[in-house]
N, C-alpha and C positions, 0 to 999 in steps of 0.2 A: 377562569374554566369551570368553577360551581362547586369544584370541592372545598374539603377544609385543606390546610396545613398535615396534619397525623395522615391522613388517605392518599396525600403526596408523595409522603413518606416514604407509604406501606407499599406504595408502586414503587417509588425509586429502588427499596429495597431488595422488591420480587424480578426488577430488572436487571439489578446489578447479578443477582445471584444467576438468575437465567444465562444471563450474555457468560459470565464466568465460567459456567457448565459447560454451556456451548463451544465457545469462543475457541478451546485450547484444542478437541479435533479437530475444529475445520481449519485452524491456523498448519496441524499436523497431515492434514490429509492435503490441504492446497502445494506445501511444500512438498509432500510426494510425488506429486502428480507433476510438479515442476521441475523438480530435481532431474539432471542432466551427467549423467556418468561418462565421463568421457575419458575414453581408455590411454594408459600411462606409457607412452614408452620405455624402453630401458635405459634407466638414467643411476647410474651408480649412487646420484645424491641423495634419491629415492628410493633406497633401499632401506628395507626396515631394521632398527638398531637391534643388535644382538643382544645387548644389556638393557634392551627396556623393559621398565618394571611396570607394572600393573597397576593400574588406579583404581584400588576397589570400587569406585562408581561407575569402572567399565565393564567389571564384572557380568558375567551372565549366571554361571554353576560353578562352583569351586575356586579354589585359589588362585589356579593355574590356567585358566580358561579364558582369554581375551572374549568380548562382547559381541558376538557376529551379526551380519544381517545381510538379506538377500537384495539383488538389484530389483527395484519395485518401477510400477508405473508401465508403457507399453516397453523397453528395454528388457523389462524382468520375462517376457517372453521368447527370450533368446537365449536368456541364461539363466537358469535357474541353479546354480551354484551357491554358496555359502560363504562368506569373508567373514575374516576380520575386519572389525572397525579400527584406525588410526586415524589420531586426531594429531597433525604434526603441527607445532607452534611456530611462528616464525621469530619469535625471539626479541620481537618489537613493539607486542604490545598489540599487534593485530589481532583479526581472527585467525582462529586455527583452522587450517586446512584440511577438508576429511577426505581419507584414504580407502582404500577396500583392497584388503591383502589376502595374498591365498596362501594353502597352507606352507609355502617353500620362505615365505616371510617375504615374498613381493610385489609391492605394490601394483593393481590391476587396473582399478578407475578411479579418477576422481572425482568424488560426488559435488555435486555444483548444486547448492541447493536454488530454489526456487526464489527464495526471499534475500536482496540484494544478491545473488550469483550472476555472472558474468558472460557465461556461456548460454547463448538464446538458441539454439542449434543441436537438436541431437546429431549421433554421427552418421544416421543414414538423410540428414536434411530439413528433417522435420519440424519447423519453428515451435520454439515453448517461449511461453509470459513469464516473463519475470516480475518480480514486486521488488521497488523498492522501499526500505524503510529507515529514512533518515533520521526520523528522532531517536526509534533506538538505536541506531551505529553511534550520534552523538552521546548517547547518554553512556554506552559500554566504552569511548573513549575517555570519558569522564572517569567511567570508574576506574577502569583498567591505569588510567594517569595515577591517581590517586591512589593505587593499592603500589602501584610500582612505581611510585615516589618519581614520574617521570611529566606529571602535568606541568605543561606549560605557562605558571602559572601569572606572566605577564601579561599575556594574552587574555588571561580570565578578567584579570583587574581592569586592562583599556576595555574590553565589555561591560562591566560593571560603571564604570566612568562616561562610555558611550549610551547605556541605558540611561542614569541620572541626567544626561545633559539631554535625552529624548522626553523624560518624564518633566524635565525642568520647561519644556518647550511646546509643550502641552501635545506629544504624539506619545501613543500607546506603544511604550519600549515590543511587549510582548509579539504583537504584530510586527512588528519592525525586526524583531529577532528570526520570529517563525518565516519571513521572509528572506531571510539571509542565507537559511540551511533546506531550506524546500528550493528541491531544482524550479527550472523554469517550467516546467511541463505539469507542475500540480501548482505555481503560486500563481499564473497565466490566467487559467479557468477563473480561480480564484479573484485575481483582479479584476476582471470582467464582469464576474459575478458581482463582485461590489459599484461595477458600474452601473448596472443594471437596477440596483438597488437604488442609486443616487439620483437616476433618472425617474424611477416613481418617484422618492421622496419628493422630488423636484416638480414631480407632478400636483401632489397632494399642496405643497405650499402654496402655489402660484395660480391653482384652477380649481380645483374640487373643494378646500378649504378657503378659499382665497378671502372670503367674507365673512369667517364664521368666527376669527378673532382667536384661534385655537393657540395655546402655549407651547415652549418648545418639545415637554413632556406630553402632553393632547396629540401632537402631530406625529412623534415618536410611537406613541402606541397605534396610533391609525394605520402606520406605516406595518407594524409587527404583527396586526389585523387582516395583513392584504392579506389577497388570494393566493399571490406571487410569494409568501415565505410557505405558504403549505404546499406548493408546489416546487419550490426547491427543497424543502423536503423530502417529500417524493423521488428528487432526481438523484440526492442522495442515498435514499433506503435501496432504491430500485438499481443504482449502480453498483449498492455492495452486494446485491443480491446476484445480479448479473455475472459479476466477477466471480462470487462464488460457483456458480454453475459453470461457467467459461473452465475456469480450473478444472473441477471435476471430472468435467466431461474429455479435458487434454490428456486428463492420467490412464484413460480406459483404452486399453491395447486395442481392442475391437474397432476405434474410432481414429485411432494414430492413423492406420492407411487413410483414409479416407480425408481425414483433414491435408494429408501432402498430397492426394491428387487436386483436392480443390486448391493448393496452393499452386502448385506445377501449371494447372489451367489459368489460373490467374495472372501469373509470370508471365506467360505467353500469350494470353491474351488481351488484359487489363492492363492500359497502360499508364495506369493509376496507380498500379499495385505495386511497381520499383520505381526507382529513380528520384530524380530532384523533385517529377508533380506526385509523389506519394499520397503526401499529407493532404492533398487538395479534396481527396473523395470521403475524406473523412470532416470535413470542416463544414461539407454539406448538411449531414447531420446536427452537427452543433448549432451552424447559423438558425437553424430552425428549432432549435432548444433553445437558443438565446430570444426569438421571437415570441416564441408562446410564452417564455418565460416574460418576457417586456407586456407581454399584451394581457397575461393574468395579471400580474401588477395594478397596470391599469384599471383592471376589470372590464376589459372589452371580452373577453371570454372567462367562463367557467364563474360567472359571478351571480347568477340569477336568484340564488338563496340570498346572497348579503341586500341585492335591490330592494329583494320583495321585503325583506326584514327592513331597511332603511325607510320604504314606502308606507 
């Protein structure tokens, strides 16, 4: 890259600091925009406990006042009341459920978060984008299991034994573990991207550098310098930016009604919007992205500068 290790480390420190300062507010905003407030029916089991003791961490002002919160996002335009916040634990080490409680100590809303939430539609029928965080869930289970002395150590030791066998067999155990706990919706694109990289590397070995007698390390370096790597990096950055923009837009009350009208129109006129064939429409741009990535890795496109330099 033409820089010294010192300059690289300075750049890494700046990037780490900037991301730490920016990421927190972005995650909070995304979670607020995708939170669904589900009305809670009258259920005696959900009654706010009369002997509830306020956790100091939940205090807002004073020793006898719970933390209060308003309904956010598009639903906040129809309900401007202020509610007490109550986190109800299931007692089995799972995540606490957040409720908004009125002044009569009656739960009014179940606040389903955008991150790892389960309710994908608001009460008015408009859809909401939810975000899975399998790694965070995995780490929370481990931490809660250790603190509660309920961690299934047999499964942990079994996983360690499997990891040792994989490493002795020459298979990266970390990649295997990531594929185990990630859902197919996340691991399948990773697998397809790996296949594209394998096809490009096969082309470099058998065609482009066939007569140059390069070593394994040199072939790997040529693959890392491929324009396809830069395009894949752009895919990652573009997906992250697009996801943030979409998350912010879905939390704007002014766009909630417009989005609902678009969804209603698509459901009535687009045969690929709902039903068994709903995913076929999204496969069209996905295939286009795959083809563009492969052609870029083969330097068929976006390789004018590299070809001029090699010439």
